[in-house]
N, C-alpha and C positions, 0 to 999 in steps of 0.2 A: 504493500500500500504506500502511495506517495506521501511524503511529508506535507504538512500544511504550507510550508514555505514554498515548496516546488509547485504546489497547486496554484498558489497565488501568482508565482512567476509564469507558469504556463498560461494562466488566464490573461495576465498582463500582456504577454507576448502575442498570443494568438488573436486576442481581441483588437490589438493595434495593427498587427501585420496584415490582417485580412481586409482592413479598411482601404477604400479608394484613395483617401488622403495620403496614407503612408506610401502606397504604390506610386502615386503621382510624384510625391516628393522624392522617392528613390530614383525615379527616372529623370525628373526635371532638374534636380539640384546640380548634377554635373553639367547639364546643358546650360543652366544659368551661369555657373562659374566660368565655363568656357566662353560663353558669349561676353560676359563682363570683362574677361581678360583680353580676348583677341579682337572683339568688335571695335573698341576704341582705336586700337593700333591700326586696324584695317581702314577705318575712317580717316585717320591721320594720313595714312599712306595714299589714299585715293582722293582726299580732299584737296582743294586748291586748284589752280590752273594747271593745265598740261604743259603749257609753255609760257615763259615770261620774256618780255623784250626789254632790254636795257641799253640805253644810249651811252656811249663812252666818248668823253672829250679828253683826248690824249694830248696835252700841251707839250709833252716831251717829244712826241713824234717817234718814239723808240719801242713802245711796248704793245701797241694795239694789235699788230699782226700776230704776236705770240698769244695774246688774250683770245683773239678770234679763233685761232687754231685749237687751243685748249678747250674752248667752249664747244666747238664743233665736235671734237673727239668725245667730250663728255656726253653731249646730247645724242650722239650716235649709238651709245651703249644701250642695250635692251633694258626695258622696265625702268628707265630714268624718268622721274617726275619731281619737279617740272623740268622740261628742257629749257636751256638758256640760250636765247638768241641775242647776239650783240650787234649793234650798229654804230659805226663811227660817225661822230659829229665833227665836221671840219671847223677849226677855230676861226678861219677867215680873218677879217680885220676887226671884228667886234671884240670888245673887252671880255675877259673871262667872266666877270660878274654878270654881264648882260646875258651871255650864253647860259650861265648857271641859272639865272632867274627864269629864263625861257624854259629850260629843262624842268625845273621844279614846277612851273605852271603846268606843263604837260603831264607830269607825274600826278599832280593833284586832280587834273581833269581825266585821269585814267587812260590817257592816250598811250602812255608807256608805263611799264611796271616800276622802273627805277632809272637812275642815272649815276654814272661814275665819272668823277672829275679827277684826272691825274695831273699833278703839277709839273712844271717844266723840269725842276731839279730832282725828280723822283729817283733817278739812277744814282745821283750823288748823295742821296739821303736828305735832300732839302725839301721843305714843303710837306703838306699833309694831303693825302688822297681822301676824297670825300665820296661816300656812297649815300644816296638819298632814295627813299622809297616810301610809299604810303602804307606798306605792309611789312614791317620788320619782323613779324612773327614767322614769316616764311624765310628762315635764316639760312636755308641751303644756298640761296643765291649769294648772300653776303659772304658766307664762309668760302664758297668756291671762288668768287671774285678776288678775295684777299689772297687765297693760295695761288691762284693763277698769276696775280700781279707780282707776288714775290718770286715765282718761277721766272717770269718774263724779265724782271729787273736783274735777277741773278745771271741769266743768260747774257744780257747786255754787258754786265760788269765783267764776266769771264772773257767775252770777246775783246773788250777794251784792254784786258790784261794779256791778250794773246793766247788764251786758253780755248780749247775746243769744248763746247758744252756737252757734246755727245761723249767725248773722252772722259770728262769729269763725271758724267752720269754713270758710265761703265765702272769707273773707279769706286763710286759710291753705291754700287749695286748692293742691295740688302743681302745679308747672309741668311741661310736657312735656319730658322729658330723654332723650337717646339718646347712645350711645357709638359712635364710629367708629374702626375699626382701620385706620391708614394704612399702605399698602404702598409699592410703587414709585410714581413720579410718575403721577398720574391714577388710581390705584387706591385705593379705600377700601371698607370693609365695615362696615355698620351692625350693631350688636349692642345688645341691651337687657337690662336687669336683670342677673341673675347670669351670664348667658351671656358678658357682657363679661369677667368674671373667670375663669370656669370653662372656657370654650372653649379657650384656649391650654393650660391645664393638662392637660385630658383628651386633646386632640389630641397633645400632646407625649408623654404617657404611652402612647397607643396606638402611635405610631410606635416608641418605644423598646422597648416590650414585644414588638412584632413582630420587631424586630431582635434582641433578646436571645434570644427563643425560637428563632428560626431558627438563630442562631449556636450556642447551647448544645446544642440537641437534635441537630443534625447533627454538630457537633463532637464530641459524646459518642459518636455512632455511629462516627465516624472513629477515635476512641481505642479503643473496644471492638473494632472490626474489626482494628486492628493487633495488639492483644494476643491476640485469638483466633487469628489466622493465625500469629502467632509461637509461641504455646503448642502449636498443632497441627502445627508444622513445615511449614505450607504455604508460608511465606515463603521457605524454602530452595529449594523447587521453582521458585517464581516468579523468584527472583534468579538462577537458573541461566540464564535467558534474557533478563533485563533488569537494569539497574543499580539500586542503591538509590535514586538520585535520581529516575529515571524511575518507579519503583514508588511512591515517596512522592508525587510530583507527580500521578501518575495517580489515586491514591486521593483526594487533595485535590480535584482537578477533578471527579471523579465525585460526591464528597460535596457539593461546591459546587453541582452541577446539581440534586442532591436538595433542597438548601436553597432554591434559586431556585424549584423546583417548589412547595415548601411555602409560600414567601413569596408567590408569585403567587396561590395558592389562598386563603390567609388574607387577604392584602391586598384581593384582589378581593371576597371575601365580606364583609369589613368595610366596604368602600366601598359595596357593594350595600345593606347594612343602613343605612348613613348616608344614602344616597339615599332609601331607603324611609321612614326616620324624619324626613326633611327636614333633616338635618344636613350634607348634602354641601357646603354653602357653607363649612364649617369646614375642609374638606380641600382643600389645593392639589394639583392633579394633578402639578405640577412636583416636589412633595416625594416623590411615588412614584418618580420617576426618581432622586432623591438616595437614597432608601431602597435601591434596587437597587445604586447605586454604593457606598454605605457598607457594604452587606451583603457585596459581593464582596471589598472590601479588608479589612473586619473579619473575615470568615470566613477569608480566606487567612492573616491574622495569627494567629488563635486556632487554626485547624485545624492549621497547621504546628506550633504549640506542643503541641497534643494528640498529634499524630503523634510528636513527639520524646519526649513523656512515655511514650506507649505503647511506643515502641521500647526503652526502658530498663527496662520492667517485665515481669514474667512472669505477672502476674495483675491482675485488676481491683482487688483489695484493696491491692496495692502502689501502683497508680496513684492510688487515693483519697488517700493520704498526700501525694502531689505535687500533687494537684488542689486541695488546701485553699487555698494562697496564691493560685492563679489564680482560684478562686471568689470570694475576698475582693476581688480586683481588679475582677471583673465586677459585684459588688454595689454598689460605690461609686457609679457613675453612676446606678444605680436609686434610691439613697437621695437623690441630688441633683436628681431630676427637678423637685420642687417649687420649690426655690430658683432653679434655672436657668430654669424657665418664668416665674417672677415677675420675674426680672431677667436676661434673655438677653444683655444687653450688659455685665453686671457683671464685676468682676475674677475671681470664681470661675468663671463660665461661660467666659470668654475663656481663662483659664489652662488649664482642663481640656480645652479644644478642641485644645491642642497636645501632649497626652500620648497617643501612638498607641493604647494599650490602651483609652483612654476616648473618643477622638475620634469614632468612629461614633455612639455613644449620645448624647454631648453635642451634637454638631452636629445630629443629627436632632431633638433636643429644642429646640434654638435655632431651627431652621428652621421648626418648627411653631408657635413663639411669635411675639410681636411686641414690639419690632422685630426683623426678621430680620437676620442678619449680612450684610454686603456681599459682593459677588463677590470682591474681593481677599482677604478673610478666608477665604471658602470655598475658594478656590484654594490659599492658603497652608496651611491646616489639612489639606486633602486631600493636598497634596504631602508634608507631614510624615508623615501616615498612610501614604502609599505608600512613603516611605523607610523608615519603621519596619517596615512589612510585608516589604519586600525584605530588610532585615537579619535579621529574625526567621526568615524563610523560609530564608535562607542558613545561619544558625546551626543551625536545626532539621535541615537537610539533613546538616550535619556530624555531628550527634548521631545521626541516624537511620542513617547509613551504617555506624557502628560498633555502635550499640546494638541494631539489629534482629537481629543474628546473635549477640548476647551472651546467655548463659543463666546461671542461678545467682543469686548475690547481686547486688542492684541496685548500680550504681556510685555512689560518693560525688560530691558536687557538684564538688569539686576535679578529679576525674577527668573529669567531663563538660566542664568548662571547658577542660581540656587537649585534648579532642577538637575543640572549636571552634577553638582556636588552631593546631592542627596543620595544616600546609599539605597 
């Protein structure tokens, strides 16, 4: 015969999992996360004009040809947006100020996207080049023009010194350079370019977000379930045949199984996408095991806290006031993902690893970064988390035992502390 705790857990799990809301959330949450991450980047990439026209007044008479060639080479590359079309403005007999005012008028009238004024002494390092546009947010044009101008001036200076620019370019040809992420003895992973920097950051973020969403969403379900059953007086019927401790434990176990279901679906889907896109090498399968471990301990810690909060509240509105401090605690490790991923062995990361409410998130971030924490540190931080979880679960049980049958005005903090101390 099943224990009463398992019966409560079974009921909690089955009654929730078979609902349409749970199934829709299971399927739509990854879609929502993917859309929120990639759609803005896609809009940024596709937004703006496909081509911009920039008029160039080259008072030096020495750099425009090089600028035009570089712009043409750049715009001929595939998938370039926006392409940059340059047009030379002849200085003629007009003063530079008159020509510049006319160009600025045309920019304001949107006849051209921007204008570039190159002074006479640019090669000698005299004067200041001016770029004007009505849309400086489209900084690709500004960055490219500055780089091309520096290249053009360098070519002129080399020729004046009797140097062949092509010969100098061959001498300055970059060397082959790659980065290796060293793991355990005999393990190394080659990374190139921005991947060497961004891979640990994004992998850490992915693991921490999976953990955060699993704990928060299912923990919130647990909180709402306790409040609903208390306000509907269902809890009184249940407690007629089971103890408050068995009831709370069963609800947490059932909600935990829901969380593991969500976690398995989301992590499996994320890993499948990583394999499809060729990023599977960035994900250690061993970290998926740690993800499950830290989810279980972290969920037990937070869900018991949620149950304790729900037991002393008569409505969701009352619970929101108590959830504020807990939400702030949860936000801190999310804010620290960047610094921890950049320095996973630093004082900040190591210290936060031994604070139970932060341990799951910080350790998952560190395990996904490089260098990874050693086995002794993993064992010690997990032991601290387990001890913290056991204490919070015990304290929440004391609160739940009294609060779940208490109606009316919510108790004060001092009264709740007396419940915990009471034998």
